[in-house]
TIVOKOL-773378 format. One line per 8 residues: number of its first residue (from 1); their letters; for each residue x, y, z of C-alpha. Coordinates in nm, 4 decimals, always signed. Example, Ala and Ser with C-alpha at 12.3 -4.5 7.8 and 13.67 -1.06 7.14 Angstrom:
BEGIN
1) as) +1.2300 -0.4500 +0.7800  +1.3670 -0.1060 +0.7140
# end
This chain:
BEGIN
1) xxxxxxxx) -0.6187 +2.4027 +6.6212  -0.2755 +2.1948 +6.4715  -0.3847 +1.8802 +6.2883  -0.1347 +1.6767 +6.5532  -0.3956 +1.8453 +6.8401  -0.7217 +1.7908 +6.6489  -0.7871 +1.4697 +6.8640  -0.6224 +1.5165 +7.2316
9) xxxxxxxx) -0.9938 +1.5227 +7.3539  -1.1313 +1.2736 +7.1787  -0.9209 +0.9491 +7.1924  -1.2371 +0.7142 +7.3675  -1.4628 +0.8318 +7.1424  -1.2421 +0.7445 +6.8672  -1.1626 +0.3836 +6.9922  -1.5472 +0.2816 +7.0612
17) xxxxxxxx) -1.7102 +0.4971 +6.7245  -1.4695 +0.4476 +6.4769  -1.5202 +0.1483 +6.2203  -1.2719 -0.1144 +6.2035  -1.0870 -0.2590 +5.8942  -1.1712 -0.5653 +5.7299  -0.9286 -0.8484 +5.7643  -0.9668 -0.9016 +5.3888
25) xxxxxxxx) -0.7265 -0.5828 +5.3138  -0.4167 -0.8090 +5.4619  -0.5129 -1.1255 +5.2208  -0.5336 -0.8881 +4.9327  -0.1670 -0.7476 +5.0404  -0.0770 -1.0835 +5.0560  -0.2082 -1.1864 +4.7252  -0.0366 -0.8708 +4.5835
33) xxxxxxxx) +0.2991 -0.9717 +4.6956  +0.3144 -0.6839 +4.9209  +0.3183 -0.8866 +5.2357  +0.5019 -1.2048 +5.3559  +0.6041 -1.4052 +5.6591  +0.8276 -1.1947 +5.8868  +0.7390 -0.8753 +5.7342  +0.7286 -0.5200 +5.9522
41) xxxxxxxx) +0.4756 -0.2664 +5.8795  +0.4662 +0.0948 +5.9673  +0.1522 +0.2539 +6.0358  +0.1590 +0.6091 +5.9943  -0.0796 +0.8119 +6.1946  -0.2084 +0.5068 +6.3583  -0.3946 +0.6915 +6.5945  -0.5848 +0.4304 +6.8718
49) xxxxxxxx) -0.4830 +0.1263 +6.6286  -0.7818 +0.0438 +6.4223  -0.5687 +0.0181 +6.1060  -0.2896 -0.1511 +6.2939  -0.5380 -0.4358 +6.4011  -0.5805 -0.6402 +6.1314  -0.1940 -0.6913 +6.0339  -0.1702 -0.8027 +6.4194
57) xxxxxxxx) -0.3949 -1.0677 +6.3779  -0.1910 -1.2136 +6.1148  +0.1002 -1.2181 +6.2838  +0.2778 -0.9369 +6.1354  +0.5405 -0.6841 +6.3191  +0.3358 -0.3332 +6.3071  +0.5174 +0.0249 +6.4346  +0.2578 +0.2698 +6.5003
65) xxxxxxxx) +0.3807 +0.6042 +6.4278  +0.1715 +0.8590 +6.6095  +0.2215 +1.2383 +6.6624  -0.0319 +1.2895 +6.9138  +0.0157 +1.1467 +7.2932  -0.3066 +1.0715 +7.3897  -0.3863 +0.8904 +7.0923  -0.1071 +0.7103 +7.0751
73) xxxxxxxx) -0.1427 +0.6027 +7.4581  -0.5011 +0.4726 +7.3806  -0.3618 +0.2649 +7.1191  -0.0933 +0.1394 +7.3141  -0.3373 +0.0214 +7.5728  -0.5625 -0.1248 +7.2980  -0.3133 -0.3138 +7.1117  -0.0927 -0.3741 +7.4093
81) xxxxxxxx) -0.1705 -0.7713 +7.4066  -0.0148 -0.7995 +7.0797  +0.3672 -0.8736 +7.1086  +0.4324 -0.7459 +6.7834  +0.3301 -0.4026 +6.8295  +0.5166 -0.0870 +6.9151  +0.4877 +0.2753 +6.9049  +0.6802 +0.5685 +6.8239
89) xxxxxxxx) +0.5823 +0.9713 +6.8878  +0.6716 +1.0673 +6.4985  +0.4708 +1.2239 +6.1811  +0.4551 +1.0940 +5.8564  +0.7107 +1.3711 +5.7414  +0.9669 +1.2771 +6.0224  +0.8776 +0.9143 +6.1441  +1.1684 +0.8769 +6.3668
97) xxxxxxxx) +1.2447 +0.5306 +6.2005  +1.5637 +0.4102 +6.0777  +1.6397 +0.4078 +5.6933  +1.5119 +0.0302 +5.5272  +1.3636 -0.0809 +5.8416  +0.9969 -0.1871 +5.7322  +0.8462 -0.3737 +5.4284  +0.5222 -0.1985 +5.3901
105) xxxxxxxx) +0.4164 +0.1768 +5.4890  +0.0282 +0.1879 +5.5503  -0.1835 +0.4935 +5.6337  -0.5755 +0.4334 +5.7473  -0.7882 +0.7468 +5.7312  -0.4521 +0.9944 +5.8166  -0.3231 +1.0760 +5.4643  -0.5603 +1.3951 +5.4749
113) xxxxxxxx) -0.3087 +1.5429 +5.6919  +0.0015 +1.4616 +5.5559  +0.2156 +1.6876 +5.3410  +0.1969 +1.4564 +5.0303  +0.5285 +1.5019 +4.8944  +0.7209 +1.4811 +5.2384  +0.5415 +1.1857 +5.3665  +0.6014 +1.0191 +5.0002
121) xxxxxxxx) +0.9765 +1.0758 +5.0513  +0.9733 +0.9828 +5.4110  +0.7889 +0.6296 +5.2939  +1.0548 +0.5624 +5.0663  +1.3380 +0.6402 +5.3125  +1.1989 +0.3853 +5.5737  +1.1174 +0.1402 +5.3052  +1.3539 -0.1678 +5.2201
129) xxxxxxxx) +1.4234 -0.2269 +4.8714  +1.1007 -0.3391 +4.6627  +0.8915 -0.1898 +4.9725  +0.5325 -0.1076 +4.9150  +0.2766 +0.1494 +5.0307  -0.0851 +0.1341 +5.0936  -0.3296 +0.4245 +5.1873  -0.6806 +0.3203 +5.3134
137) xxxxxxxx) -0.9797 +0.4841 +5.3895  -1.2909 +0.3601 +5.5689  -1.5832 +0.5812 +5.3156  -1.8749 +0.6213 +5.4590  -2.1601 +0.5863 +5.2360  -2.3726 +0.9131 +5.2691  -2.6445 +0.7739 +5.0401  -2.8628 +0.4299 +5.0276
145) xxxxxxxx) -3.1261 +0.4795 +5.3030  -3.2894 +0.7836 +5.4694  -3.0349 +0.7703 +5.7876  -2.7099 +0.7564 +5.5733  -2.8309 +1.0443 +5.4301  -2.9930 +1.2127 +5.7393  -2.6180 +1.1588 +5.9120  -2.4771 +1.3058 +5.6327
153) xxxxxxxx) -2.6885 +1.6186 +5.6294  -2.6286 +1.6392 +6.0133  -2.2712 +1.6785 +5.9500  -2.3462 +1.9422 +5.6835  -2.5271 +2.1532 +5.9220  -2.3503 +2.1275 +6.2459  -1.9513 +2.0538 +6.1359  -1.7683 +2.3631 +6.1574
161) xxxxxxxx) -1.5126 +2.2874 +5.8632  -1.6696 +1.9474 +5.7479  -1.6656 +2.0184 +5.3779  -1.3744 +2.1864 +5.3813  -1.1921 +1.8722 +5.5537  -1.3429 +1.5686 +5.3455  -1.1780 +1.7310 +5.0217  -0.8149 +1.7890 +5.2003
169) xxxxxxxx) -0.5480 +1.5407 +5.0388  -0.8175 +1.2749 +4.9303  -0.8422 +1.3735 +4.5483  -0.6584 +1.1362 +4.2980  -0.4030 +1.3857 +4.2196  -0.2635 +1.3825 +4.6025  -0.2504 +1.0109 +4.5944  -0.1337 +1.0063 +4.2625
177) xxxxxxxx) +0.1366 +1.2454 +4.3887  +0.2066 +0.9796 +4.6697  +0.2913 +0.6429 +4.4527  +0.4314 +0.8840 +4.1368  +0.5779 +0.7728 +3.9633  +0.4260 +0.4698 +4.0438  +0.0774 +0.4005 +3.9397  -0.1215 +0.2798 +4.2311
185) xxxxxxxx) -0.4156 -0.0265 +4.2084  -0.7263 +0.0141 +4.4035  -0.9379 -0.2360 +4.5950  -1.2659 -0.2199 +4.7768  -1.4189 -0.4069 +5.0668  -1.7868 -0.3479 +5.1905  -1.7565 -0.2714 +5.5389  -2.1061 -0.2450 +5.7091
193) xxxxxxxx) -2.1445 -0.1253 +6.0916  -2.4540 -0.1759 +6.3198  -2.4114 +0.1017 +6.5559  -2.6099 +0.1155 +6.9057  -2.7215 +0.4816 +7.0234  -2.3794 +0.4894 +7.2234  -2.1998 +0.3736 +6.9262  -2.3330 +0.6227 +6.7219
201) xxxxxxxx) -2.2903 +0.9401 +6.9910  -1.9300 +0.8213 +7.0027  -1.8572 +0.8286 +6.6184  -1.9998 +1.1851 +6.6321  -1.8004 +1.2802 +6.9442  -1.5120 +1.1343 +6.7394  -1.5325 +1.3696 +6.4675  -1.2846 +1.6930 +6.5116
209) xxxxxxxx) -1.5440 +1.8932 +6.3069  -1.8352 +1.8471 +6.5263  -1.8846 +2.0591 +6.8083  -1.7299 +1.9035 +7.1891  -1.8883 +1.9272 +7.5065  -1.8632 +2.2727 +7.6284  -1.9499 +2.4633 +7.3134  -2.2860 +2.5895 +7.3025
217) xxxxxxxx) -2.3019 +2.4564 +6.9688  -2.2936 +2.0813 +7.1309  -2.6418 +2.0761 +7.2633  -2.8327 +2.1245 +6.9311  -2.6157 +1.8899 +6.7541  -2.6821 +1.6094 +6.9986  -3.0469 +1.6541 +7.0090  -3.0734 +1.6457 +6.6376
225) xxxxxxxx) -2.8475 +1.3210 +6.6528  -3.0747 +1.1648 +6.8821  -3.3605 +1.2481 +6.6780  -3.2329 +1.0910 +6.4031  -3.1264 +0.7856 +6.5606  -3.5096 +0.7205 +6.6893  -3.6444 +0.7554 +6.3682  -3.4611 +0.5108 +6.2151
233) xxxxxxxx) -3.3558 +0.2719 +6.4751  -3.4520 -0.1153 +6.4068  -3.3624 -0.3576 +6.6816  -3.1716 -0.0515 +6.9476  -2.9542 -0.0225 +6.6161  -2.8768 +0.1544 +6.2812  -2.6733 +0.0627 +6.0092  -2.3848 +0.2453 +5.8950
241) xxxxxxxx) -2.2512 +0.1770 +5.5350  -1.8842 +0.2073 +5.5027  -1.6581 +0.0993 +5.1950  -1.2967 +0.0238 +5.2910  -1.0876 +0.1644 +4.9720  -0.7362 +0.0889 +4.9439  -0.4677 +0.1993 +4.7239  -0.1580 +0.0385 +4.6880
249) xxxx) +0.1905 -0.0089 +4.4968  +0.5317 -0.0859 +4.5358  +0.7103 +0.2333 +4.5674  +1.0540 +0.1311 +4.6322
# end
């Protein structure tokens, strides 16, 4: 399946299941000099808008670039109350945005789908002089509790190409290639999340590497997921631990 089509049937689950991004990332970029009043941001691979929301809440203009029409429509609906948001049909390598039109380029969780060098060239094209870029991940923690270890084991058992996807373009070499010749700084933020049973099911349903309904592998995966929740839930929820990691630098 093409990367741009992997989430077409998972937009609703993505909106409910995926973690949001801490608002501290915006303040951190402001303190670093990457953002100031009136700046515009291009969010590449914006999906349903989770990564754009903290910037919109701070009053920035955000242009969401998204090649998947269903994900883009879900994002438009989710972020429609923000006057500073609009989306365009485009990708990391061809955003459709004008030259020198934004002050910051971000990508939240989408970088592993990019052609690194082409995406870097495109980011520099659309950035104004002295523009910055930030690559942001919500890194799910796989150790620290029996539930976290159990969820990781479930993904490795039932995820068709999980092991391959988690290593694609998230290594230090690819990140360095994107920012070169600049050297990116790194900031991390704890981002814990309590999940109900429905939230956990939505999180799993949002993963393109896990079997979807109709796939004969879906029922065994669903049974394992419910069993995991029942074994570890307290007050009808489990705690998923994320650490938000942001690489950022001035690249123009």
